[in-house]
N, C-alpha and C positions, 0 to 999 in steps of 0.2 A: 463038935468041939474043936476038932482038928482044923476044920475049914475056917472057922472064925479066927482062930489063932493065926493061920497063914495069911488071911486078908489083913488082919491088924498089923502083922509084921510087915506086909507089903506097903501099907500106908505109912508106917513109921520109917521104913527104909527109903521111900521115894524122895528124890531131891526137891528141896523147896525152891520157889521162883526167885531168881536173882534180882536184887534191888536195882533200880535205874542207876547207871554209872555216869561218869562225867561226859561221855560222848553223847549220850541221849539228852542230857541237859543242854549241851551246846548247840544242838540242832534247832531247837525252838527259836532262840534269839537270831540265829542265822537266817531262818526262814522269815522272821519278822523284818529283819534288816533288808533282805532282798525285796520284800513286798513294799517297804518304805521307799527304797531307791527306785522302784518302778514308777513312782509318782513324779512327774516333772516338777522342778523347783520354780518354774515360771512358764508363762505362755505369752506370746506376742505375735506380731505380724512382721513381714519382711520390711526392713527399713525403720521400724518403730522401736525406739529405745525403751528398755525396760530396766528398772532398778531392782536389784536383789539385795535386801538388807538383812543384817544379822545372820548371815549364812556361815555356820561353823564348818571348817574344813580341817581335818587332822593333818599333822605333819609340820614341816618347816613353814616359815613365812613365805607367802607366794607373791608373785607379780604377774602381770599380763605378758604373754609372749610377744616379742616385737614382731611387727608386721612389715614385711619388705614392700609389698604392693597392696595397699588398702583396696584397690579396685578388684583384686582377685581373692581377697580373704573371705572366709565364711562369715566372720563376725568381727566387730571391733569391741574390745573389752577394756574397761577402765577400772582400776582399783581405787575407790574413793576413800575408804577408811579401813584401818586394820586395828583389831583389838585382841588382847590376849584372851584365850578361851581354853582353860585346862592345859593339856599338853599340846594343843594346837592354837589356831587363831580363828577369829570371827571377822567376817568381811562385809563391807558395803560395796557392791559392784554395780557397774552400769554396762549393759550389753546392748549393742546395736547389731542385730542379725542381718545379713545380706543375702541369705539363701533360705529357702523354705525347707521344712523337714524337722528332724530331731537334732538339736545342737548339743554337743557334749562340752560343757563349760570346763570340765577338768582338763580336757585336751588343749585348752587355750591358755592355761596357766602353767607356771614353772617356778621352781624355788628362786627366791630373791638372792640367796647366797650362792655364789658360783661353786660348783662341785658338789652341792648337796644332792642327795638322792631322795626320791619321793615316789610313792606308789599312788598315782593319781586315782581318786575315786570317780565314779560315774555320776555326773551332775547334769541331768538332761533339761533342756529347754525346748519346748515345742514352739515351732515357728510356722505360722499359717501364711499361705500365699494371699496376695491382695487381688489377684486376677481369678476369674472363674476357672473351673477345672478344664474346660475345653478351649481356653485361650492361653496360648503360650507366650505371646508377645503383646505389648500394649497396642491399642488402636492407633492408627496414623493420625497425627494432628491435622485438623482442618485449617490449613493456612491460607487466608484469602490472597488473591492476586494483589500486586503492589498498588494498582489503581483503585482498589477497593478499601485501602487502609486509610480512610479519612480524607483522601485527596490533599495530601500535605502540600505538594507543589502548587496546586491550584489555589488552595487556601492562602498560601503565602503571597501569591500573585495578587489575589483580591485584596488582601490586607495592604499590600504596597500601594495599589491604586487608591484605596480609600484614604490611606495616610497622605498621599500626594494631594488628593482632592481636598482633604481637610486643611492642609497647609495653605493651599491656594485660597480657599475660602477665608481662612484666618487672616491672611495678608490683605485680601480684598476688603473684608469687613473692617479691618483695622484702619485701612486708608480712608474708607468711607466714613468710619466713625470719627477719624481725626478731622476730616473735612467738615462733617456735620457739627463737630464740637467747635471748630473755628467759626463756622457760619452762625452757630447758635450763640456764640459768645456775645454778650450784651455790649452794645456800643457805649462809649463814654457819654454821660448825660450832657445835654446842651447847656451852655452857660449864657449869661446875659450878654457877654461879648459876642457870642455867635448870633444872637438875636439882633444885636445892634449893627453888626458888621455890614449887611447889605444896605441898611438904611443910611448909614454913614457914608458908604461908598457912593450911593446915589446922590447924597447931598453934595459930596465933593465934585461930582460930574455935572451938577445942576439939573438932575433928572428927578429930584424928589418932588412929588405932588403934594397937595394940601393935606390929604388924609395920611400920607406917610409921614409928613412933617409933624402932624398932630400926634401920631403914634410914637415917633421918636422923642418928642418933648415929654409925653406922658411917661414913657419908660424911664427917662433920665430923672424927672422930678420925683417919681414914686421911689426910685432907688435911693437917691441922696436925701430926700426928706426923712426917710426912715433911718438911714445911716447917721444923719446929723441931728436927729430929733427936731425936725422942722415941720412936723405934721400939722401943728396948730398955727404955724406962721403963714400969713397970706402969701399967695403965689409970687407976687412981684417982689416982696421982701426976701422970699426963699431963693428966687433966681439970683437976686443981687448978691446974696450971701454965698451962693454956690459958685458964682463967677470968680469970687476971690479965694475959693477953696483950693488948696494945693493939689488934691486929687481930682476933684470934679471940675475945676476951672478950665483946664486945657481943652476938654471936648466942648464945653459950653461956649467958650470964646471962639473956637474954631468953627463951630456950627454957625454962629452969628456972622462970621466973615463969609462963609460959603453961601448962606441964605440971602444975605443982603448984598454981597459982592460976588456973584457967581464967577467962577473961573480964576479967582485970585489964589495963587499959591496951592492950587489943587494937587498938582503932581509932586510937589516937594514935601508934602506932609506925610509923616510916618503913621499909618493907620494902626499898626501893631502897638506902638507906644501910646496912642490915644485910647485904645481899647484895653490896655493892660490892667487898669483898676477894676475892670468888670469880669476878668477871667475866672475869679473864684466864686462868683455869684451864680447860682442856678438860674436858668431861664424862667422867669415868672409865668410865662405862657406855656411851659412844657407840659403841664397837666391838663391842658385844654385841647389837646389834639395832637 
């Protein structure tokens, strides 16, 4: 009985386990936050821009740190948009990394307000290299020799020769074409005056034979009988009427003088004036040969 009582008293007097305090509760979120920050906020390659949208960052409003020499910077950062987010801000950012590895975005930002303090968080961006692991520099470019780059000088020389040859051909063909056009130009149609001229000239010189005289009389009678409506009139009466005609009479009368009195006033007669009434009439024999 004594033993039981002692054991019971020991159990009653033993200290109970202490409940979890504030320190124990704070450790769990800290561990979760550390695990969350271990995950990169973005991944990209060297030289490839990446946009980071709706990224909350506690503290004052931030801006990109100025870069004195972009060629030596690890990255180029642009702040595109800023929105209020609780006690901090939410950002749309554009980052262009220039080196491989892990890039800390927080180190590339600073408070927009001069003199403001800020405890920069770790915002990691993983940047992969574009070259294989065993290559540290890009391959040399295969630049062809100048004489293999299309032969520019030779090509221009050939074009110049072809241009000059084309110009010469154009001028030559143009001249030939002009000559051909002139030679192909149709001559003025012959008139009755052209047909009568050699016959009248031979009559004036007394060299007109019987067949030519008959041809001359036929041409004159046919022309004037049609013009003066004498087709139904007998030839003798038609000739008498034409001798008195103002236009037909001069040549009829002059031919009678030459034929019946050769050599009289031959050189003093103006043949152009005698043949003038026949200039506007087409040669009736032109379609025969």
